[in-house]
KOLVEX-618132 format. One record per atom (N, C-alpha, C): residue number from 1; residue in one letter; atom name; x, y negated, z negated. Coordinates in nm, 4 decimals, padded with zeros to 6 digits. Layout:
N
<NUM; a; CA; <X; Y; Z>>
...
***
This chain:
158
<1; x; N; <00.2907; 01.6326; 01.5830>>
<1; x; CA; <00.3226; 01.6252; 01.4432>>
<1; x; C; <00.3545; 01.4836; 01.4006>>
<2; x; N; <00.2884; 01.4423; 01.2925>>
<2; x; CA; <00.3123; 01.2991; 01.2400>>
<2; x; C; <00.4536; 01.2837; 01.1881>>
<3; x; N; <00.5022; 01.1678; 01.1948>>
<3; x; CA; <00.6349; 01.1347; 01.1461>>
<3; x; C; <00.6329; 00.9942; 01.0868>>
<4; x; N; <00.7467; 00.9610; 01.0221>>
<4; x; CA; <00.7671; 00.8255; 00.9770>>
<4; x; C; <00.8597; 00.7599; 01.0799>>
<5; x; N; <00.8125; 00.6392; 01.1301>>
<5; x; CA; <00.8900; 00.5688; 01.2257>>
<5; x; C; <00.9331; 00.4379; 01.1447>>
<6; x; N; <01.0716; 00.4075; 01.1601>>
<6; x; CA; <01.1240; 00.2906; 01.0992>>
<6; x; C; <01.1420; 00.1905; 01.2097>>
<7; x; N; <01.1017; 00.0609; 01.1798>>
<7; x; CA; <01.1282; -00.0445; 01.2813>>
<7; x; C; <01.1494; -00.1733; 01.2027>>
<8; x; N; <01.1958; -00.2769; 01.2747>>
<8; x; CA; <01.2096; -00.4063; 01.2295>>
<8; x; C; <01.0958; -00.4843; 01.2836>>
<9; x; N; <01.0294; -00.5643; 01.1847>>
<9; x; CA; <00.9145; -00.6424; 01.2233>>
<9; x; C; <00.8391; -00.6783; 01.0981>>
<10; x; N; <00.7160; -00.7235; 01.1249>>
<10; x; CA; <00.6303; -00.7746; 01.0202>>
<10; x; C; <00.5184; -00.6803; 00.9920>>
<11; x; N; <00.5164; -00.6294; 00.8779>>
<11; x; CA; <00.4133; -00.5172; 00.8432>>
<11; x; C; <00.2671; -00.5738; 00.8421>>
<12; x; N; <00.2585; -00.7079; 00.8364>>
<12; x; CA; <00.1238; -00.7646; 00.8534>>
<12; x; C; <00.0775; -00.7748; 00.9981>>
<13; x; N; <00.1611; -00.7297; 01.0853>>
<13; x; CA; <00.1229; -00.7343; 01.2305>>
<13; x; C; <00.1563; -00.5968; 01.2876>>
<14; x; N; <00.0899; -00.4912; 01.2469>>
<14; x; CA; <00.1201; -00.3583; 01.2847>>
<14; x; C; <00.1112; -00.3389; 01.4377>>
<15; x; N; <00.2026; -00.2605; 01.4893>>
<15; x; CA; <00.2199; -00.2315; 01.6299>>
<15; x; C; <00.1661; -00.0949; 01.6621>>
<16; x; N; <00.0451; -00.0810; 01.7003>>
<16; x; CA; <-00.0213; 00.0507; 01.7321>>
<16; x; C; <-00.1452; 00.0249; 01.7951>>
<17; x; N; <-00.1960; 00.1261; 01.8597>>
<17; x; CA; <-00.3379; 00.1289; 01.9154>>
<17; x; C; <-00.4236; 00.1869; 01.8194>>
<18; x; N; <-00.5523; 00.1482; 01.8182>>
<18; x; CA; <-00.6515; 00.2090; 01.7372>>
<18; x; C; <-00.6565; 00.1580; 01.5923>>
<19; x; N; <-00.7167; 00.2369; 01.5242>>
<19; x; CA; <-00.7333; 00.1973; 01.3768>>
<19; x; C; <-00.5930; 00.2005; 01.3025>>
<20; x; N; <-00.5792; 00.0992; 01.2123>>
<20; x; CA; <-00.4582; 00.0894; 01.1385>>
<20; x; C; <-00.4940; 00.0504; 00.9942>>
<21; x; N; <-00.4038; 00.0994; 00.9094>>
<21; x; CA; <-00.4158; 00.0665; 00.7693>>
<21; x; C; <-00.2767; 00.0103; 00.7145>>
<22; x; N; <-00.2780; -00.1137; 00.6621>>
<22; x; CA; <-00.1489; -00.1686; 00.6007>>
<22; x; C; <-00.1579; -00.1293; 00.4539>>
<23; x; N; <-00.0642; -00.0634; 00.3997>>
<23; x; CA; <-00.0560; -00.0207; 00.2623>>
<23; x; C; <00.0504; -00.1040; 00.1854>>
<24; x; N; <00.0161; -00.1427; 00.0730>>
<24; x; CA; <00.1127; -00.2180; -00.0148>>
<24; x; C; <00.0812; -00.1810; -00.1598>>
<25; x; N; <00.1796; -00.2048; -00.2506>>
<25; x; CA; <00.1598; -00.1599; -00.3868>>
<25; x; C; <00.1264; -00.2874; -00.4719>>
<26; x; N; <00.0286; -00.2758; -00.5480>>
<26; x; CA; <-00.0313; -00.3739; -00.6506>>
<26; x; C; <00.0069; -00.3401; -00.7913>>
<27; x; N; <-00.0014; -00.4241; -00.8789>>
<27; x; CA; <00.0192; -00.3982; -01.0239>>
<27; x; C; <-00.1247; -00.3767; -01.0913>>
<28; x; N; <-00.1170; -00.3232; -01.2120>>
<28; x; CA; <-00.2424; -00.2934; -01.2858>>
<28; x; C; <-00.2825; -00.3918; -01.3804>>
<29; x; N; <-00.2427; -00.5119; -01.3655>>
<29; x; CA; <-00.2726; -00.6233; -01.4582>>
<29; x; C; <-00.3470; -00.7436; -01.3755>>
<30; x; N; <-00.3740; -00.7255; -01.2570>>
<30; x; CA; <-00.4534; -00.8256; -01.1864>>
<30; x; C; <-00.3653; -00.9381; -01.1227>>
<31; x; N; <-00.2337; -00.9270; -01.1343>>
<31; x; CA; <-00.1430; -01.0325; -01.0862>>
<31; x; C; <-00.1239; -01.0220; -00.9296>>
<32; x; N; <-00.1340; -01.1368; -00.8664>>
<32; x; CA; <-00.1071; -01.1418; -00.7175>>
<32; x; C; <-00.0479; -01.2668; -00.6908>>
<33; x; N; <00.0812; -01.2725; -00.6473>>
<33; x; CA; <00.1417; -01.4023; -00.6329>>
<33; x; C; <00.2885; -01.3987; -00.5900>>
<34; x; N; <00.3500; -01.2913; -00.5779>>
<34; x; CA; <00.4755; -01.2757; -00.5446>>
<34; x; C; <00.5103; -01.1542; -00.4459>>
<35; x; N; <00.6087; -01.1593; -00.3668>>
<35; x; CA; <00.6391; -01.0467; -00.2729>>
<35; x; C; <00.5497; -01.0323; -00.1534>>
<36; x; N; <00.5300; -00.9156; -00.1073>>
<36; x; CA; <00.4598; -00.8910; 00.0156>>
<36; x; C; <00.3127; -00.9419; 00.0157>>
<37; x; N; <00.2489; -00.9535; -00.1019>>
<37; x; CA; <00.1093; -01.0040; -00.1076>>
<37; x; C; <00.1078; -01.1502; -00.0604>>
<38; x; N; <00.2100; -01.2256; -00.0674>>
<38; x; CA; <00.2126; -01.3606; -00.0099>>
<38; x; C; <00.1955; -01.3596; 00.1413>>
<39; x; N; <00.2619; -01.2624; 00.2037>>
<39; x; CA; <00.2474; -01.2489; 00.3531>>
<39; x; C; <00.1076; -01.2090; 00.3861>>
<40; x; N; <00.0526; -01.1221; 00.3093>>
<40; x; CA; <-00.0921; -01.0725; 00.3286>>
<40; x; C; <-00.1819; -01.1922; 00.3213>>
<41; x; N; <-00.1722; -01.2692; 00.2172>>
<41; x; CA; <-00.2592; -01.3845; 00.1848>>
<41; x; C; <-00.2376; -01.4939; 00.2876>>
<42; x; N; <-00.1349; -01.5088; 00.3451>>
<42; x; CA; <-00.1075; -01.6108; 00.4606>>
<42; x; C; <-00.1943; -01.5683; 00.5721>>
<43; x; N; <-00.2149; -01.4461; 00.6035>>
<43; x; CA; <-00.2886; -01.4054; 00.7201>>
<43; x; C; <-00.4409; -01.3756; 00.6955>>
<44; x; N; <-00.4706; -01.3321; 00.5771>>
<44; x; CA; <-00.6170; -01.3010; 00.5418>>
<44; x; C; <-00.6397; -01.3365; 00.3894>>
<45; x; N; <-00.7510; -01.3831; 00.3644>>
<45; x; CA; <-00.7937; -01.4167; 00.2264>>
<45; x; C; <-00.8588; -01.2965; 00.1547>>
<46; x; N; <-00.9157; -01.2105; 00.2339>>
<46; x; CA; <-00.9957; -01.1011; 00.1800>>
<46; x; C; <-00.9206; -01.0071; 00.0899>>
<47; x; N; <-00.8016; -00.9561; 00.1249>>
<47; x; CA; <-00.7316; -00.8605; 00.0279>>
<47; x; C; <-00.7125; -00.9227; -00.1082>>
<48; x; N; <-00.6755; -01.0490; -00.1208>>
<48; x; CA; <-00.6566; -01.1026; -00.2576>>
<48; x; C; <-00.7917; -01.1151; -00.3315>>
<49; x; N; <-00.8869; -01.1716; -00.2554>>
<49; x; CA; <-01.0209; -01.1965; -00.3203>>
<49; x; C; <-01.0817; -01.0594; -00.3601>>
<50; x; N; <-01.0718; -00.9609; -00.2884>>
<50; x; CA; <-01.1293; -00.8301; -00.3298>>
<50; x; C; <-01.0507; -00.7705; -00.4404>>
<51; x; N; <-00.9159; -00.7800; -00.4462>>
<51; x; CA; <-00.8249; -00.7285; -00.5495>>
<51; x; C; <-00.8720; -00.8016; -00.6765>>
<52; x; N; <-00.8730; -00.9314; -00.6793>>
<52; x; CA; <-00.9093; -01.0050; -00.8020>>
<52; x; C; <-01.0455; -00.9710; -00.8551>>
<53; x; N; <-01.1463; -00.9524; -00.7711>>
<53; x; CA; <-01.2845; -00.9183; -00.7916>>
<53; x; C; <-01.2827; -00.7835; -00.8626>>
<54; x; N; <-01.2023; -00.6915; -00.8041>>
<54; x; CA; <-01.1956; -00.5505; -00.8501>>
<54; x; C; <-01.1399; -00.5499; -00.9914>>
<55; x; N; <-01.0312; -00.6356; -01.0169>>
<55; x; CA; <-00.9773; -00.6392; -01.1439>>
<55; x; C; <-01.0722; -00.7049; -01.2487>>
<56; x; N; <-01.1441; -00.8094; -01.2072>>
<56; x; CA; <-01.2333; -00.8861; -01.3040>>
<56; x; C; <-01.3632; -00.8175; -01.3309>>
<57; x; N; <-01.4197; -00.7585; -01.2201>>
<57; x; CA; <-01.5557; -00.7022; -01.2203>>
<57; x; C; <-01.5774; -00.5516; -01.2026>>
<58; x; N; <-01.4572; -00.4934; -01.1740>>
<58; x; CA; <-01.4732; -00.3475; -01.1399>>
<58; x; C; <-01.5205; -00.3277; -00.9996>>
<59; x; N; <-01.5302; -00.1990; -00.9588>>
<59; x; CA; <-01.5714; -00.1710; -00.8141>>
<59; x; C; <-01.6112; -00.0406; -00.7971>>
<60; x; N; <-01.6061; 00.0149; -00.6879>>
<60; x; CA; <-01.6551; 00.1548; -00.6548>>
<60; x; C; <-01.5668; 00.2585; -00.7124>>
<61; x; N; <-01.4342; 00.2224; -00.7347>>
<61; x; CA; <-01.3356; 00.3079; -00.8046>>
<61; x; C; <-01.2847; 00.2306; -00.9223>>
<62; x; N; <-01.2310; 00.2940; -01.0271>>
<62; x; CA; <-01.1808; 00.2171; -01.1416>>
<62; x; C; <-01.0529; 00.1401; -01.1035>>
<63; x; N; <-01.0300; 00.0310; -01.1742>>
<63; x; CA; <-00.9125; -00.0473; -01.1519>>
<63; x; C; <-00.8038; 00.0105; -01.2367>>
<64; x; N; <-00.7288; 00.0965; -01.1871>>
<64; x; CA; <-00.6257; 00.1714; -01.2687>>
<64; x; C; <-00.5248; 00.2274; -01.1726>>
<65; x; N; <-00.4111; 00.2634; -01.2350>>
<65; x; CA; <-00.2979; 00.3309; -01.1660>>
<65; x; C; <-00.3467; 00.4474; -01.0796>>
<66; x; N; <-00.3008; 00.4490; -00.9500>>
<66; x; CA; <-00.3327; 00.5603; -00.8614>>
<66; x; C; <-00.4522; 00.5396; -00.7702>>
<67; x; N; <-00.5301; 00.4271; -00.8024>>
<67; x; CA; <-00.6451; 00.3990; -00.7291>>
<67; x; C; <-00.6113; 00.3128; -00.6065>>
<68; x; N; <-00.7076; 00.3103; -00.5070>>
<68; x; CA; <-00.6824; 00.2233; -00.3877>>
<68; x; C; <-00.8143; 00.1594; -00.3455>>
<69; x; N; <-00.8078; 00.0392; -00.3027>>
<69; x; CA; <-00.9103; -00.0375; -00.2486>>
<69; x; C; <-00.8875; -00.0627; -00.1100>>
<70; x; N; <-00.9700; -00.0318; -00.0217>>
<70; x; CA; <-00.9611; -00.0539; 00.1293>>
<70; x; C; <-01.0462; -00.1687; 00.1605>>
<71; x; N; <-00.9749; -00.2774; 00.2252>>
<71; x; CA; <-01.0377; -00.4021; 00.2569>>
<71; x; C; <-01.0226; -00.4215; 00.4083>>
<72; x; N; <-01.1301; -00.4288; 00.4752>>
<72; x; CA; <-01.1388; -00.4503; 00.6163>>
<72; x; C; <-01.1003; -00.5950; 00.6447>>
<73; x; N; <-01.0035; -00.6275; 00.7247>>
<73; x; CA; <-00.9616; -00.7629; 00.7563>>
<73; x; C; <-00.9733; -00.8003; 00.9066>>
<74; x; N; <-00.9871; -00.7114; 00.9908>>
<74; x; CA; <-01.0079; -00.7329; 01.1338>>
<74; x; C; <-01.0699; -00.6009; 01.1854>>
<75; x; N; <-01.1199; -00.6128; 01.3133>>
<75; x; CA; <-01.1704; -00.4901; 01.3724>>
<75; x; C; <-01.0499; -00.3859; 01.3834>>
<76; x; N; <-01.0716; -00.2721; 01.3519>>
<76; x; CA; <-00.9684; -00.1616; 01.3485>>
<76; x; C; <-00.8492; -00.1763; 01.2560>>
<77; x; N; <-00.8665; -00.2623; 01.1540>>
<77; x; CA; <-00.7583; -00.2937; 01.0591>>
<77; x; C; <-00.8035; -00.3157; 00.9187>>
<78; x; N; <-00.7448; -00.2331; 00.8254>>
<78; x; CA; <-00.7712; -00.2476; 00.6779>>
<78; x; C; <-00.6404; -00.2759; 00.6009>>
<79; x; N; <-00.6549; -00.3354; 00.4979>>
<79; x; CA; <-00.5433; -00.3485; 00.3925>>
<79; x; C; <-00.5859; -00.2519; 00.2736>>
<80; x; N; <-00.4816; -00.1682; 00.2367>>
<80; x; CA; <-00.5016; -00.0804; 00.1326>>
<80; x; C; <-00.4351; -00.1400; 00.0037>>
<81; x; N; <-00.5038; -00.1912; -00.1003>>
<81; x; CA; <-00.4442; -00.2386; -00.2225>>
<81; x; C; <-00.4289; -00.1153; -00.3113>>
<82; x; N; <-00.3075; -00.0597; -00.3181>>
<82; x; CA; <-00.2734; 00.0574; -00.3977>>
<82; x; C; <-00.2143; 00.0249; -00.5260>>
<83; x; N; <-00.2740; 00.0606; -00.6461>>
<83; x; CA; <-00.2143; 00.0235; -00.7657>>
<83; x; C; <-00.1156; 00.1369; -00.8087>>
<84; x; N; <00.0074; 00.0921; -00.7983>>
<84; x; CA; <00.1250; 00.1786; -00.8221>>
<84; x; C; <00.2248; 00.1192; -00.9112>>
<85; x; N; <00.1903; 00.0166; -00.9761>>
<85; x; CA; <00.2930; -00.0613; -01.0612>>
<85; x; C; <00.2325; -00.0963; -01.1936>>
<86; x; N; <00.3019; -00.0532; -01.2972>>
<86; x; CA; <00.2502; -00.0823; -01.4411>>
<86; x; C; <00.3035; -00.2236; -01.4681>>
<87; x; N; <00.2193; -00.3264; -01.4880>>
<87; x; CA; <00.2623; -00.4637; -01.5164>>
<87; x; C; <00.3572; -00.5200; -01.4004>>
<88; x; N; <00.4289; -00.6173; -01.4495>>
<88; x; CA; <00.5133; -00.6919; -01.3483>>
<88; x; C; <00.6586; -00.7017; -01.3964>>
<89; x; N; <00.6836; -00.6596; -01.5129>>
<89; x; CA; <00.8210; -00.6702; -01.5646>>
<89; x; C; <00.8706; -00.5295; -01.6095>>
<90; x; N; <01.0067; -00.5255; -01.6228>>
<90; x; CA; <01.0664; -00.4035; -01.6809>>
<90; x; C; <01.0158; -00.3780; -01.8265>>
<91; x; N; <00.9948; -00.2673; -01.8683>>
<91; x; CA; <00.9618; -00.2406; -02.0033>>
<91; x; C; <01.0380; -00.1283; -02.0640>>
<92; x; N; <01.1270; -00.1451; -02.1707>>
<92; x; CA; <01.2021; -00.0333; -02.2151>>
<92; x; C; <01.2995; 00.0140; -02.1195>>
<93; x; N; <01.3478; -00.0776; -02.0370>>
<93; x; CA; <01.4443; -00.0446; -01.9305>>
<93; x; C; <01.3984; 00.0173; -01.8084>>
<94; x; N; <01.2645; 00.0455; -01.8000>>
<94; x; CA; <01.1968; 00.1123; -01.6947>>
<94; x; C; <01.1361; 00.0081; -01.5970>>
<95; x; N; <01.1590; 00.0148; -01.4699>>
<95; x; CA; <01.0909; -00.0814; -01.3744>>
<95; x; C; <00.9453; -00.0487; -01.3731>>
<96; x; N; <00.8635; -00.1480; -01.3176>>
<96; x; CA; <00.7180; -00.1321; -01.3123>>
<96; x; C; <00.6645; -00.0266; -01.2228>>
<97; x; N; <00.7463; 00.0219; -01.1234>>
<97; x; CA; <00.7073; 00.1271; -01.0344>>
<97; x; C; <00.6572; 00.2503; -01.1085>>
<98; x; N; <00.5455; 00.3064; -01.0495>>
<98; x; CA; <00.5029; 00.4374; -01.1087>>
<98; x; C; <00.4860; 00.5338; -00.9842>>
<99; x; N; <00.5777; 00.6250; -00.9733>>
<99; x; CA; <00.5829; 00.7058; -00.8572>>
<99; x; C; <00.4594; 00.7956; -00.8535>>
<100; x; N; <00.4168; 00.8425; -00.9684>>
<100; x; CA; <00.3010; 00.9392; -00.9689>>
<100; x; C; <00.1767; 00.8647; -00.9207>>
<101; x; N; <00.1620; 00.7407; -00.9657>>
<101; x; CA; <00.0484; 00.6606; -00.9211>>
<101; x; C; <00.0521; 00.6363; -00.7692>>
<102; x; N; <00.1715; 00.6038; -00.7205>>
<102; x; CA; <00.1839; 00.5812; -00.5732>>
<102; x; C; <00.1448; 00.7026; -00.4977>>
<103; x; N; <00.1990; 00.8242; -00.5476>>
<103; x; CA; <00.1709; 00.9476; -00.4898>>
<103; x; C; <00.0126; 00.9773; -00.4777>>
<104; x; N; <-00.0484; 00.9509; -00.5953>>
<104; x; CA; <-00.1939; 00.9662; -00.6022>>
<104; x; C; <-00.2669; 00.8728; -00.5023>>
<105; x; N; <-00.2113; 00.7488; -00.4935>>
<105; x; CA; <-00.2768; 00.6421; -00.4120>>
<105; x; C; <-00.2559; 00.6907; -00.2630>>
<106; x; N; <-00.1370; 00.7321; -00.2312>>
<106; x; CA; <-00.1065; 00.7763; -00.0994>>
<106; x; C; <-00.1884; 00.8909; -00.0497>>
<107; x; N; <-00.2288; 00.9885; -00.1401>>
<107; x; CA; <-00.3193; 01.0887; -00.1097>>
<107; x; C; <-00.4527; 01.0388; -00.0753>>
<108; x; N; <-00.5013; 00.9294; -00.1456>>
<108; x; CA; <-00.6310; 00.8736; -00.1157>>
<108; x; C; <-00.6221; 00.7973; 00.0225>>
<109; x; N; <-00.5057; 00.7304; 00.0513>>
<109; x; CA; <-00.4947; 00.6660; 00.1849>>
<109; x; C; <-00.4894; 00.7869; 00.2948>>
<110; x; N; <-00.4235; 00.8873; 00.2682>>
<110; x; CA; <-00.4241; 00.9978; 00.3733>>
<110; x; C; <-00.5683; 01.0416; 00.3967>>
<111; x; N; <-00.6540; 01.0510; 00.3090>>
<111; x; CA; <-00.7965; 01.0978; 00.3335>>
<111; x; C; <-00.8612; 00.9910; 00.4068>>
<112; x; N; <-00.8512; 00.8627; 00.3676>>
<112; x; CA; <-00.9209; 00.7539; 00.4418>>
<112; x; C; <-00.8657; 00.7401; 00.5812>>
<113; x; N; <-00.7359; 00.7564; 00.6038>>
<113; x; CA; <-00.6732; 00.7411; 00.7327>>
<113; x; C; <-00.7313; 00.8596; 00.8184>>
<114; x; N; <-00.7307; 00.9819; 00.7665>>
<114; x; CA; <-00.7787; 01.0915; 00.8408>>
<114; x; C; <-00.9327; 01.0697; 00.8858>>
<115; x; N; <-01.0116; 01.0228; 00.7907>>
<115; x; CA; <-01.1483; 00.9891; 00.8213>>
<115; x; C; <-01.1729; 00.8771; 00.9256>>
<116; x; N; <-01.0707; 00.7883; 00.9229>>
<116; x; CA; <-01.0828; 00.6750; 01.0238>>
<116; x; C; <-00.9994; 00.6971; 01.1499>>
<117; x; N; <-00.9319; 00.8066; 01.1598>>
<117; x; CA; <-00.8395; 00.8320; 01.2644>>
<117; x; C; <-00.7401; 00.7186; 01.2807>>
<118; x; N; <-00.6841; 00.6777; 01.1659>>
<118; x; CA; <-00.5932; 00.5609; 01.1583>>
<118; x; C; <-00.4494; 00.5959; 01.1380>>
<119; x; N; <-00.3639; 00.5048; 01.1793>>
<119; x; CA; <-00.2262; 00.5140; 01.1532>>
<119; x; C; <-00.1954; 00.4222; 01.0252>>
<120; x; N; <-00.0883; 00.4458; 00.9606>>
<120; x; CA; <-00.0563; 00.3773; 00.8386>>
<120; x; C; <00.0767; 00.2825; 00.8612>>
<121; x; N; <00.0730; 00.1653; 00.8117>>
<121; x; CA; <00.1763; 00.0688; 00.8293>>
<121; x; C; <00.2198; 00.0072; 00.6933>>
<122; x; N; <00.3405; -00.0169; 00.6649>>
<122; x; CA; <00.3801; -00.0666; 00.5387>>
<122; x; C; <00.5234; -00.1294; 00.5429>>
<123; x; N; <00.5473; -00.2077; 00.4410>>
<123; x; CA; <00.6843; -00.2450; 00.4058>>
<123; x; C; <00.7371; -00.1295; 00.3337>>
<124; x; N; <00.8671; -00.1373; 00.2823>>
<124; x; CA; <00.9102; -00.0239; 00.1922>>
<124; x; C; <00.8498; -00.0380; 00.0506>>
<125; x; N; <00.7224; 00.0103; 00.0495>>
<125; x; CA; <00.6374; -00.0056; -00.0752>>
<125; x; C; <00.7146; 00.0291; -00.1995>>
<126; x; N; <00.6967; -00.0256; -00.3136>>
<126; x; CA; <00.7469; 00.0077; -00.4385>>
<126; x; C; <00.8912; -00.0194; -00.4616>>
<127; x; N; <00.9522; -00.0815; -00.3607>>
<127; x; CA; <01.1009; -00.0960; -00.3701>>
<127; x; C; <01.1438; -00.2384; -00.3830>>
<128; x; N; <01.0396; -00.3364; -00.3864>>
<128; x; CA; <01.0804; -00.4796; -00.4008>>
<128; x; C; <01.0611; -00.5182; -00.5510>>
<129; x; N; <00.9688; -00.5895; -00.5840>>
<129; x; CA; <00.9406; -00.6375; -00.7192>>
<129; x; C; <00.9093; -00.5189; -00.8091>>
<130; x; N; <00.8584; -00.4107; -00.7638>>
<130; x; CA; <00.8224; -00.2930; -00.8477>>
<130; x; C; <00.9493; -00.2226; -00.8968>>
<131; x; N; <01.0646; -00.2480; -00.8266>>
<131; x; CA; <01.1845; -00.1975; -00.8699>>
<131; x; C; <01.2191; -00.0411; -00.8384>>
<132; x; N; <01.1388; 00.0127; -00.7481>>
<132; x; CA; <01.1571; 00.1470; -00.7091>>
<132; x; C; <01.2688; 00.1777; -00.6140>>
<133; x; N; <01.2894; 00.2997; -00.5813>>
<133; x; CA; <01.3935; 00.3469; -00.4949>>
<133; x; C; <01.3266; 00.4141; -00.3729>>
<134; x; N; <01.3710; 00.3835; -00.2507>>
<134; x; CA; <01.3213; 00.4397; -00.1317>>
<134; x; C; <01.3402; 00.5862; -00.1305>>
<135; x; N; <01.4542; 00.6328; -00.1977>>
<135; x; CA; <01.4843; 00.7806; -00.1960>>
<135; x; C; <01.3709; 00.8552; -00.2732>>
<136; x; N; <01.3042; 00.7837; -00.3569>>
<136; x; CA; <01.1894; 00.8474; -00.4348>>
<136; x; C; <01.0623; 00.8270; -00.3575>>
<137; x; N; <01.0467; 00.7246; -00.2859>>
<137; x; CA; <00.9140; 00.6895; -00.2165>>
<137; x; C; <00.8988; 00.7701; -00.0935>>
<138; x; N; <01.0109; 00.7827; -00.0149>>
<138; x; CA; <00.9980; 00.8496; 00.1175>>
<138; x; C; <00.9444; 00.9918; 00.1119>>
<139; x; N; <00.9848; 01.0704; 00.0090>>
<139; x; CA; <00.9311; 01.2049; -00.0018>>
<139; x; C; <00.7853; 01.2028; -00.0336>>
<140; x; N; <00.7385; 01.0956; -00.1059>>
<140; x; CA; <00.5909; 01.0850; -00.1363>>
<140; x; C; <00.5150; 01.0573; -00.0039>>
<141; x; N; <00.5684; 00.9875; 00.0878>>
<141; x; CA; <00.5082; 00.9663; 00.2192>>
<141; x; C; <00.5026; 01.0916; 00.2995>>
<142; x; N; <00.6078; 01.1626; 00.2978>>
<142; x; CA; <00.6133; 01.2925; 00.3630>>
<142; x; C; <00.5107; 01.4013; 00.3097>>
<143; x; N; <00.5080; 01.4070; 00.1726>>
<143; x; CA; <00.4159; 01.4997; 00.1119>>
<143; x; C; <00.2701; 01.4639; 00.1219>>
<144; x; N; <00.2341; 01.3410; 00.1479>>
<144; x; CA; <00.0906; 01.3014; 00.1529>>
<144; x; C; <00.0512; 01.2598; 00.2904>>
<145; x; N; <00.0984; 01.1598; 00.3427>>
<145; x; CA; <00.0517; 01.1044; 00.4730>>
<145; x; C; <00.0990; 01.1945; 00.5874>>
<146; x; N; <00.2231; 01.2183; 00.5960>>
<146; x; CA; <00.2805; 01.2971; 00.7075>>
<146; x; C; <00.2266; 01.4320; 00.7010>>
<147; x; N; <00.2112; 01.4930; 00.5821>>
<147; x; CA; <00.1602; 01.6317; 00.5699>>
<147; x; C; <00.0201; 01.6394; 00.6086>>
<148; x; N; <-00.0510; 01.5280; 00.5997>>
<148; x; CA; <-00.1927; 01.5217; 00.6450>>
<148; x; C; <-00.2071; 01.4884; 00.7906>>
<149; x; N; <-00.0859; 01.4638; 00.8603>>
<149; x; CA; <-00.0958; 01.4371; 00.9994>>
<149; x; C; <-00.1143; 01.2879; 01.0432>>
<150; x; N; <-00.0933; 01.2050; 00.9361>>
<150; x; CA; <-00.1081; 01.0620; 00.9591>>
<150; x; C; <00.0233; 00.9944; 00.9983>>
<151; x; N; <00.0298; 00.9315; 01.1177>>
<151; x; CA; <00.1528; 00.8644; 01.1596>>
<151; x; C; <00.1814; 00.7422; 01.0677>>
<152; x; N; <00.3046; 00.7285; 01.0318>>
<152; x; CA; <00.3472; 00.6183; 00.9427>>
<152; x; C; <00.4578; 00.5307; 01.0095>>
<153; x; N; <00.4385; 00.4017; 00.9950>>
<153; x; CA; <00.5385; 00.3066; 01.0408>>
<153; x; C; <00.5849; 00.2224; 00.9220>>
<154; x; N; <00.7108; 00.2142; 00.8912>>
<154; x; CA; <00.7710; 00.1350; 00.7924>>
<154; x; C; <00.8453; 00.0316; 00.8550>>
<155; x; N; <00.8157; -00.0974; 00.8059>>
<155; x; CA; <00.8723; -00.2219; 00.8645>>
<155; x; C; <00.9675; -00.2783; 00.7718>>
<156; x; N; <01.0939; -00.3042; 00.8272>>
<156; x; CA; <01.1891; -00.3883; 00.7511>>
<156; x; C; <01.1812; -00.5223; 00.8218>>
<157; x; N; <01.1577; -00.6163; 00.7379>>
<157; x; CA; <01.1302; -00.7539; 00.7878>>
<157; x; C; <01.2530; -00.8054; 00.8611>>
<158; x; N; <01.2446; -00.8654; 00.9737>>
<158; x; CA; <01.3604; -00.9193; 01.0371>>
<158; x; C; <01.3303; -00.9894; 01.1619>>
***
């Protein structure tokens, strides 16, 4: 049975055998420049380049909340650009995180991970700049990825 494993480390360097997917949350306005994306951009140029192209030119799936773009960065390793954040600032007292969009995106990640026989790795998505709560995010992981049999590792940087 799949579970969520919590560990200390760098989510850009997933510790597992076989195929792996690094999931992170992006905004729906094409902004890339703060938070976890900086660590991704330090290691690979492709995730940012593909995200910006997707925003500017479109892609296989619409550039909108709940969608995911999978970018191969190494053999057996993808980065999943999951659009789960409306804008980059609080609006009307509400943080940018959109839990329904994250849940929809995670369901897409679960399908991709199942097809690739991959494990999923991430920081505490939606809880940094997006302003979300892990108490809201963790059940989404359980209801999508873990329910689909996908092993998940959550990294706390340290």
